[in-house]
C-alpha positions in Angstrom: 16.7 -5.5 25.6 13.9 -4.6 23.0 10.3 -4.9 24.3 8.1 -6.6 21.7 4.8 -5.4 20.5 3.8 -5.8 16.8 1.5 -4.2 14.4 0.8 -6.5 11.4 -2.1 -7.7 9.5 -3.5 -11.0 8.3 -3.8 -14.3 10.1 -5.7 -17.5 10.6 -9.2 -17.1 9.0 -7.7 -14.5 6.8 -5.4 -17.0 5.2 -8.2 -19.4 4.3 -9.9 -16.5 2.4 -6.9 -15.0 0.8 -5.1 -18.3 -0.3 -7.2 -18.6 -3.5 -6.2 -21.0 -6.2 -3.2 -20.7 -8.6 -3.5 -19.7 -12.4 0.1 -19.7 -12.7 1.5 -21.1 -15.9 4.7 -22.3 -14.2 8.1 -21.1 -13.2 9.4 -17.9 -15.0 13.0 -17.5 -15.6 14.2 -14.4 -13.8 14.5 -11.3 -15.9 17.8 -9.6 -16.0 18.3 -7.3 -13.0 17.9 -3.5 -13.6 18.7 -0.9 -11.2 15.6 1.1 -10.9 16.0 2.9 -7.7 18.6 4.9 -5.6 20.1 2.6 -3.1 19.7 2.7 0.7 22.1 5.5 2.0 21.6 7.5 -1.1 20.3 11.1 -0.5 17.2 10.1 -2.7 17.0 6.5 -1.2 14.3 4.5 -2.7 13.1 7.1 -5.6 13.5 6.2 -9.3 16.7 6.9 -10.9 15.0 8.2 -14.0 11.5 8.5 -15.3 12.4 6.5 -18.5 10.5 2.9 -18.6 12.1 -0.2 -16.9 11.2 -3.9 -17.3 7.9 -3.8 -15.2 5.2 -5.8 -17.2 7.7 -7.3 -19.8 11.4 -7.9 -19.9 12.0 -5.5 -22.7 12.1 -2.0 -21.2 11.2 -0.5 -24.6 7.8 -2.5 -24.6 4.8 -0.4 -24.9 3.3 -1.7 -21.7 6.4 -0.7 -19.7 5.9 2.8 -21.4 2.4 3.0 -20.3 3.2 2.1 -16.7 5.9 4.9 -16.8 3.4 7.4 -18.0 0.8 6.4 -15.4 3.1 6.1 -12.4 6.3 8.1 -12.8 6.6 12.1 -12.9 9.1 14.5 -12.3 7.7 17.4 -10.2 8.4 19.8 -7.7 6.6 18.7 -4.4 4.5 21.0 -2.5 6.2 20.3 0.8 9.8 19.1 1.6 10.2 17.3 4.9 12.9 18.2 7.3 13.8 14.6 7.7 15.4 14.2 4.4 19.1 13.8 4.3 19.5 17.0 1.9 17.5 18.9 4.6 19.8 17.9 7.6 23.3 18.7 6.3 23.9 21.3 9.0 22.1 19.4 11.9 23.3 16.4 13.9 21.0 13.5 14.9 20.9 14.6 18.5 19.7 18.1 17.4 17.1 16.9 14.9 15.2 13.8 16.8 13.5 16.0 19.3 9.7 16.3 20.0 8.0 17.2 16.7 10.9 16.0 14.5 8.4 14.3 12.0 6.5 17.4 11.4 9.2 19.4 10.0 8.7 20.8 6.5 9.2 23.6 4.1 7.5 24.7 0.9 9.0 23.1 -2.3 10.7 25.1 -4.9 12.1 24.3 -8.3 15.4 23.2 -6.9 13.5 20.4 -5.2 12.2 18.8 -8.5 12.4 15.1 -8.4 11.4 12.1 -10.2 8.9 10.2 -8.1 6.8 6.8 -8.7 7.9 3.8 -10.4 6.8 0.2 -9.5 5.2 1.5 -6.2 1.4 1.3 -5.0 0.4 4.9 -5.4 1.1 6.8 -8.8 3.1 10.0 -8.6 1.2 11.6 -11.5 -0.8 14.6 -10.8 -0.4 16.7 -14.0 -1.0 15.4 -17.5 0.7 17.8 -20.1 0.4 17.6 -23.9 3.1 15.0 -24.6 2.0 12.7 -21.8 -1.5 13.0 -23.0 -0.6 12.2 -26.6 1.1 9.1 -25.7 -1.3 7.8 -23.1 -4.0 8.0 -25.8 -2.2 6.0 -28.2 -1.2 3.4 -25.9 -4.6 3.2 -24.1 -6.1 2.7 -27.6 -4.2 -0.7 -27.7 -6.3 -1.7 -24.7 -9.6 -0.1 -25.9 -11.5 -3.5 -26.2 -11.5 -7.1 -24.9 -10.1 -8.3 -28.3 -7.3 -5.9 -28.3 -6.3 -7.0 -24.7 -6.5 -10.7 -25.7 -4.0 -10.1 -28.6 -1.4 -9.0 -26.0 0.6 -12.1 -25.0 2.0 -10.5 -22.0 -1.6 -10.0 -20.6 -2.5 -13.7 -20.8 -1.9 -14.2 -17.1 -4.9 -13.2 -15.0 -2.6 -11.5 -12.5 -1.0 -9.4 -15.1 -4.3 -8.2 -16.2 -5.7 -7.4 -12.7 -2.5 -5.5 -12.0 -2.6 -3.4 -15.3 -6.4 -2.9 -14.6 -5.7 -1.7 -11.2 -3.0 0.6 -12.3 -5.0 2.3 -14.9 -8.2 2.3 -12.4 -6.2 4.0 -9.7 -4.9 6.9 -11.9 -8.3 7.3 -13.6 -10.1 7.5 -10.3 -7.6 10.3 -9.1 -8.1 12.4 -12.4 -11.7 11.7 -12.5 -12.8 12.4 -8.8 -10.0 13.8 -6.6 -10.9 17.4 -5.6 -7.3 18.6 -5.6 -5.9 16.8 -8.8 -9.1 16.3 -11.0 -8.4 16.4 -14.6 -11.1 17.7 -16.9 -10.2 15.7 -20.1 -13.3 13.5 -21.2 -11.4 12.0 -24.1 -8.4 11.0 -21.8 -10.7 9.7 -19.1 -13.0 7.8 -21.4 -9.8 6.2 -22.8 -8.8 4.9 -19.4 -12.5 4.0 -18.5 -12.3 1.7 -21.6 -9.1 0.1 -20.8 -10.3 -0.8 -17.3 -13.5 -2.6 -18.9 -11.5 -4.2 -21.5 -9.0 -5.8 -18.9 -12.0 -7.1 -16.9 -12.2 -10.7 -16.0 -15.0 -13.1 -14.8 -15.6 -13.0 -11.0 -14.5 -16.4 -10.5 -11.2 -15.7 -12.0 -10.5 -12.7 -9.8 -11.5 -14.5 -6.8 -9.4 -17.6 -7.5 -6.2 -15.7 -8.0 -3.2 -16.7 -5.5 -3.0 -14.3 -2.6 1.0 -14.4 -2.6 1.1 -15.1 1.1 3.0 -18.4 0.4 5.7 -16.4 -1.7 5.9 -13.7 0.9 6.6 -16.1 3.6 9.1 -18.2 1.6 10.8 -14.8 0.5 11.4 -13.7 4.0 11.9 -17.2 5.6 14.3 -16.7 8.6 13.3 -12.9 9.1 11.2 -13.8 12.1 13.3 -11.8 14.5 12.9 -8.0 14.9 16.4 -6.5 14.8 16.0 -3.3 13.2 13.6 -1.5 11.0 16.3 -1.3 8.3 16.1 -5.2 8.0 13.0 -7.3 6.9 11.0 -8.6 9.8 7.9 -11.0 9.4 6.4 -12.1 12.6 6.4 -16.1 12.7 2.7 -16.3 13.7 1.5 -13.8 11.2 -0.1 -16.6 9.1 -1.1 -18.9 12.1 -4.1 -20.9 10.8 -4.9 -22.6 14.1 -8.7 -22.7 15.0 -8.1 -20.1 17.9 -5.2 -18.1 17.0 -4.0 -15.1 19.1 -4.4 -12.8 16.2 -8.0 -11.5 16.4 -9.5 -9.4 13.4 -10.9 -6.1 14.3 -14.1 -4.8 12.8 -14.0 -1.0 12.8 -15.2 2.0 11.0 -12.3 2.9 8.5 -10.8 6.3 8.1 -11.2 7.7 4.7 -7.8 6.8 3.9 -8.6 3.0 4.1 -12.2 3.1 2.6 -12.6 1.0 -0.7 -13.5 4.1 -2.7 -10.2 5.8 -1.7 -7.6 3.0 -1.6 -9.3 0.7 -4.0 -8.2 -2.1 -1.9 -9.7 -4.1 0.8 -8.1 -3.3 4.4 -7.9 -5.7 7.3 -6.6 -5.2 10.7 -5.7 -7.8 13.3 -4.3 -7.6 16.9 -2.2 -10.2 18.9 -1.9 -9.3 22.5 -0.1 -12.6 23.5 -3.2 -14.7 23.8 -6.6 -14.8 21.9 -8.4 -14.1 25.3 -6.2 -11.0 25.9 -6.7 -10.0 22.2 -10.4 -10.2 22.6 -10.3 -8.2 26.1 -8.3 -5.3 24.6 -10.6 -4.7 21.6 -13.7 -5.1 23.6 -12.2 -2.6 26.4 -11.5 0.1 23.6 -15.1 1.1 24.0 -15.1 1.3 27.8 -14.5 4.4 29.8 -10.8 5.3 30.0 -10.6 4.2 33.7 -11.6 0.8 32.8 -9.5 0.5 30.0 -6.3 -2.0 30.3 -3.0 -0.7 29.1 -1.8 -2.2 25.8 0.6 -5.1 27.0 4.0 -5.6 26.0 4.3 -7.9 23.2 1.1 -6.7 21.5 1.1 -7.0 17.8 -1.3 -5.2 15.5 -1.3 -5.3 11.6 -2.8 -4.3 8.3 -2.9 -6.1 4.9 -4.3 -4.6 1.6 -5.6 -6.6 -1.2 -6.7 -5.6 -4.7 -10.2 -4.8 -5.7 -10.8 -5.3 -9.6 -13.7 -5.1 -11.7 -15.5 -8.1 -13.5 -17.0 -8.3 -16.9 -20.0 -6.8 -15.7 -18.0 -3.8 -14.3 -18.9 -5.0 -10.8 -16.3 -4.5 -8.0 -14.6 -7.9 -6.9 -12.4 -7.9 -3.8 -9.6 -10.3 -4.7 -7.2 -12.4 -2.4 -4.1 -10.8 -4.2 -2.2 -9.1 -1.3 -0.8 -6.0 -2.4 0.8 -4.4 0.7 1.6 -5.7 4.2 2.4 -3.2 7.0 4.0 -4.3 10.2 4.0 -2.1 13.3 5.7 -3.0 16.4 5.6 -1.3 19.9 9.2 -2.2 20.7 10.8 0.4 23.1 12.7 1.9 25.0 10.0 4.6 25.2 12.0 7.7 25.3 12.4 10.2 22.5 16.1 10.5 21.1 18.7 10.1 18.3 20.0 7.0 20.1 16.7 5.4 20.0 16.9 3.3 16.8 13.1 2.6 16.5 11.4 4.0 13.5 9.7 6.7 15.4 12.7 7.3 17.6 10.5 6.9 20.7 9.7 3.1 20.6 7.4 2.3 17.7 8.9 0.2 14.7 7.4 -0.6 11.4 8.0 -2.8 8.3 6.3 -2.4 5.0 6.3 -4.8 2.2 5.0 -3.9 -1.5 3.9 -6.2 -4.1 6.3 -5.7 -7.2 5.0 -5.7 -10.5 8.1 -6.9 -12.1 8.7 -9.4 -9.2 5.3 -10.8 -9.6 5.4 -11.2 -13.4 8.9 -11.6 -14.5 10.2 -14.2 -12.2 11.7 -12.1 -9.6 10.9 -11.8 -5.7 7.1 -11.0 -5.7 7.3 -8.7 -2.8 9.8 -5.7 -2.0 10.6 -4.7 1.7 10.6 -0.9 2.2 13.1 0.3 4.7 11.7 3.2 6.9 14.3 5.4 5.5 12.9 5.1 1.9 11.6 8.2 0.5 8.3 8.7 -1.4 5.6 11.2 -2.4 2.6 10.6 -0.1 -0.3 11.7 -2.3 -2.9 9.8 -0.6 -2.4 11.8 2.4 -3.5 14.9 0.8 -0.4 16.7 -0.4 2.4 16.2 -2.7 4.9 15.9 0.2 8.4 14.4 -0.2 9.4 12.5 2.9 10.4 9.2 4.4 8.3 6.4 5.6 9.6 6.7 8.9 8.5 10.3 9.4 5.1 9.8 7.5 4.0 7.0 9.8 5.3 8.7 12.9 2.8 11.4 12.4 0.1 8.9 13.7 2.1 6.0 15.0 4.4 6.8 17.9 4.6 6.1 21.4 4.0 9.7 22.5 0.4 9.3 21.3 -0.5 7.1 24.2 -4.0 8.3 24.3 -7.7 7.1 24.6 -8.2 7.6 20.8 -4.7 5.8 20.0 -3.3 3.8 22.8 0.3 3.1 22.0 -0.4 4.6 18.5 -2.8 2.0 17.6 -5.5 4.0 16.0 -7.7 0.9 15.3 -8.5 0.9 19.1 -9.9 4.4 18.7 -13.4 4.3 20.3 -14.6 6.5 17.6 -13.9 3.7 15.0 -16.3 1.4 17.0 -13.7 -1.4 17.2 -15.1 -4.9 17.7 -14.1 -8.6 17.4 -14.7 -9.8 13.8 -15.2 -13.5 13.3 -16.2 -13.3 9.6 -13.1 -13.2 7.4 -15.2 -12.3 4.3 -16.8 -9.3 6.0 -14.3 -6.8 5.0 -14.2 -8.0 1.5 -17.8 -7.4 1.1 -17.5 -4.0 2.7 -14.8 -3.0 0.1 -17.0 -4.0 -2.7 -20.0 -2.0 -1.4 -17.8 1.1 -1.0 -16.4 0.8 -4.4 -20.0 1.0 -5.7 -19.7 4.6 -6.2 -16.4 4.1 -8.3 -18.4 1.6 -10.5 -21.2 4.1 -11.1 -18.8 6.9 -12.4 -17.1 4.3 -14.6 -20.2 3.3 -16.3 -21.2 7.0 -16.6 -17.8 7.9 -18.2 -18.4 4.9 -20.6 -21.9 6.0 -21.3 -23.0 9.4 -20.2 -26.5 8.7 -21.2 -26.8 5.9 -18.5 -27.0 8.3 -15.6 
């Protein structure tokens, strides 16, 4: 029997704020299915099959918008680190030998033989180097987005959601090349071209705030997936979007780690906790700041979650936190709480997780708007500070596992860390306003890049 304790994000008041109004032009006939990634069970599960453009923003793979996306998000590179959990690294080890204490930390330095294509229709771009050929094509394509008039002339960008998604894609890569200590790229011409595209793709604040959140589509897409069977299968908790006046889900106000600040993730991050009843949820959050002896144990069945929504820029280059759901992470304290290969939970010691990404092609080309990410999916986790090739299970288990049942992360729930000053948050809009405030430094740099004399 599996003990339930979930981690998710979103609910009640959150739904009201994130719902938004619809700007959809109506149903879109699904685009032809294209195999873009290696399938489950493959030695490169979840990675792009190639770096060539695929239908992302338009149905025609050869369209310049799809080429632009590939240039921005897909790259063949040698990872700095290669995780020991990868199938290619475990050919001589049995699961019983591998899944022992510290399995998630195993890695080695990457070499040319490890060169792989990363990225695609994912949330974090894999581009860390811009060579001459990529630069030349980027400049040519970005020129087609250099002014509002040019953007208005692109039929595929008529829909507000398409414009927001493309603006965010350009913005996220620009911000890395502009400001990241490790991957900063000193190329004023290219950075200015990107900044011009961000400005040209801007929309009025009312349009951005009125975009649909996508929660209805997410719920419909995974209807019937309300029972947690395995981290390899979708699971969406049935009470995740409970809109009753006093739901069990309680939003947590906290001091975000750098990873979830607006000026790092370019998104709004919200965390909710469900300990079975609203009273118990509130007690658990309030007790997080009490002395260890006075803190209650995280009860079986507790759920916590994270939802990330996009921040865009309006036509005044002011950050606007939109309701558009970009990513949902569900983490679940499941049990049994013992480490071993025969423990089928994501962490192999009792913690499960489920991740859902918004798909650009799914959202714009009539397909499913969200993509479930099994925990065996591979990726390049640049946002954590290094170009490390690993799986979602291993990356998440670094911080979220039953072994970490400490004062700073009871049952691996880092939002209950006293250092984060967790407290009950009753104002759903608070985290949106915080993300906008944290994005002001991004806006200032963007304006300076467009007009160096403005500083």
